[in-house]
N, C-alpha and C positions, 0 to 999 in steps of 0.2 A: 248109279244110285237111283236115277229116275226110273229105270227099268225095274229095279227091285220094288220101288214104291208102287209102280203100276201093278206088278204082280200081287202085292199085298192088297191093294184096293180091289183088284179083280177077284181075288179070293173071297172078298166080302160081297161081291156083286154090285159094288158101288159104281156110279157113273164117274168117268175119268176124263179130264181135259189135260193135254200136255201143252204147256206154254213154252214153246221153243220156236226158233226160226225155222229149223228143218229146211235149210235152203237148198239142199240137194235131194234129188229123187231117191237116191239110195238111203238117205236118212229116213225119209218117210216110209220107204219099203221095209226098213227094219222094224218100225213101229207096227206096220201092218202084219208082218210076219209074227210078231209077238202077240198082237191083240186079236187077230181073227181066229186063231185056234181056241182062244178063250171065250169066243162068242161075241166079241166086240166088233162093231163096225167102225172103221176109221173114216173120219171126215176131215179134210184139210180146210181150215179157215184161212182164206186168202185175202189179204188186205193189200191190194196193189197200190203202192205209194210211189208217186213220181220221184225219180232220182234227185232232182233239185230239192225237193222237200226233205228227203232223208238226209242229204248233205247239210241243209239248214239246221235240222234238228240235232244232228251230231255235232256240228260246230258250236251250237248253243249249249250243249250238254255240260253240266258241272261235274259229272263223273270223270269222264276222260274225253274231252273234245277231240274229234278227229278232223284233220284237214282234208280237203278234197282228194289229194293224191293218195291218202291212206284208205279212204272209203270206196273209191272207184273200183279197184280190183274185186272186192267181194260183191259189189253190186253187179258187176259184169258177169260174175260166175254164178249168180243166183239162177236156179232152175224153177220157173213157175210150174204149178201143177199141170200135168198133162191131161188130155181129154179123158183118159181111162181112170183118173183118180177122182174119187168122190170128193167134191169140192163145193164149199159155200163161199162165194165171193162178195166182199163188201163193195157195194156200188159207189161210184164217184159221188161225193156229197152226201152219202147216206149217214144218218145219225148213228153213232156207235151203239146207243141203247136200242134203236130200232133194228140194227143188224143183229145184236145179241138176242132180242126177242124173236126175230125171224128164224135164226139158227136154232135156238132152244126149242122153239115150237116145232121144228122139224126133227128134233132129236128123238131117237127111238129109246125104248126102255132098256135098262141094263139086262144082261142075260140072267136067266134063273139059276144056272149052275155053271161053275168054271172048274178048270183043272190047270195045274201048273205044267208047262211044257218041259220043265227041267231047269 
């Protein structure tokens, strides 16, 4: 469904942000394979959060709190962006609004024309 929504927005030439963990390189590669032929440049927004902080937040969650034993396998499997991936990294202690302003300031314009790869 997200890929269809992306295609629809791309057909309008709209700027697009995908809000997803994309914790594996192959997931990010799939987005690049979809976006780049349509003239979009993919930038990974990487927020490196220490594992103890993630565990604390998940334990405090009212949605579905996870205990440490449940959260550790996905944390261990996470693949940070590689050197060849276009990435903007939130610096330790950086204000989220400052990070957003820095990233949005670096964002390029949407493409002038697009086509659907099928």
